[in-house]
N, C-alpha and C positions, 0 to 999 in steps of 0.2 A: 330406600326410605319408604315406610308404609305411610299411606295417606290417611289421615284422621279426618273425622267429620267436624270441621271447625265450629259449625253452628251448634252442634250438640254440646260441645264443652263450653262455648260461649254462653249458651243458654244457662247452663249450670252456674257459671260465674255470675250471671245476672241475677239468678235465684239467690246466690250468696250474698250479693250486694243489698238484697232486701233485708238483711239483718240490721243494717244501719242505713235507712233510706236517706238521711241527710248527708251521708258520706258514702255514696254507692260504689265503692271500690271493692269488687269481688274477684277472687283469683282461684284458679284450679291448676294443679300440676299433674300432667299425664305422661305415662310411659308410652312413648311412641309405638313400640313393637307389639304390645299387648292391648293398648287402649285403656289400660286400667287407670283410674283416678288414684294417685298416690297421696295427694294432700289437697286440702282446701283452705281458704282464708278469706277474711274480709277486714275491713278497716276497723281498727281498735285504737285510734289515736286519742280517745278519751281516757284511755289507760296509760298510754306511752305515745308521744308524738312521732316516734319512728316506726310505730306499728301499723304500717300501711297494709293493704290487702295482700300484696305480693310477699311482704315480709312475714306476715302471719301464715301464708301457705308454706314458705320456705322453712320457718321455724317448726311447723307441724311436720313437714317431711323430715327435717333433721332430728327431731325428737322421737320419730317413730322408729319401729324395728325393721323397717324396710331398708335394704341395702341398695342405694340409689347410685352409687359411684360406678361410673362406666356405663350406665344406662342412657339411652337417648331420651331426654326429657323435653316436654313442651309445656310452657306456662301460658294459660289463657287468662286474660285480665280485661275488665271493662273498660280501662283507660290505659293509654300508653304509660309505661313505667317512668316515674320521675328518675332523676340521676341517681339518688340513693338506691332505689329499688333496682334499677337496671345494673348498677355495680354489684348489688348482692346477687343478682341473677347470674352474672358472669362468674362470680366467686363460687356459686353453687355448681357450675357446670351445665346449666341449663342451655340447650343448643338453639331452641326456637321460642320466640314469644309471639303470640297472637293477641292483638288488642282490638278493642271496639273504637272508642273515640280517641282522638289525638290530643296531645298537649295543646296545640294550636286551637282546637275546638274548645277545649276547656277554658283557655285564656279568653277567647271570644265571649264565652258565656259568663265570665266574671270570676272564674275560679283563680285563686292565687297559685301560680305555678312557677317553679324555677325554669328560666327560659333556656333550658339545654335539653335537646331531644334525645330519646333513647338511641337513635342512630349515631349521634355524635359521641355518646359514651362508648358504643360499640366500636366505632371507627377509630377512637383514640385508645383503644385497649387491644393492642396488637397481639397479646398473648392468648386472646380468646376468639372464638367464633360464635356468633349468635345471629341467627336469621330472624328478622323482624317482619311480621305480616300484620299490617293495620287495616282498619276499616271493616272488620268482620262483625256484622250485625250492628253497624255504626249507628243507624237510626235509632235502634232500640236502646243502645248505650247512651247516645246523646240525650234521649228522653229522660233517662234516670237523672242525669246531671242538670237538665233543664228544670225538672220538677223539684230537685233539691234547692236550686238557686231561688226558684219561685217561692218555695215554701219558707225559705229564710226571710225573704222580703216581706212576705205576708205577716210573719211573726214579729218582725222588727217594728 
């Protein structure tokens, strides 16, 4: 297994989250062996409520000309994937997920979250393997979500 620079790719996910500062969910899919970024995404729930950052990156990958079947993929995301996104990640065959802030942290900040952790989705999906690595650039990711919550309160 090649070691990737988790901070490098998380910084890119954070940059992508800037596309929608009020919903700072950015995601990057990387091919482990080459380190190439194969797809990127950010939250587009204003268009479709299921279009989370991870789903956007997965859709971008699926619609590209890149043959990703059988490749070792890593998804970087600013926040722990929700159950919908984690299930889509498994169906895609992504073997590793690296995230910044956790669902528990999002809940503490006041974000509405389904109370099922990504780890639970993986644990209950025996046909798949997916390694979860949390807390990468957690403070920077937390700051994105704190700012978004504060800006909502100020506008309200």
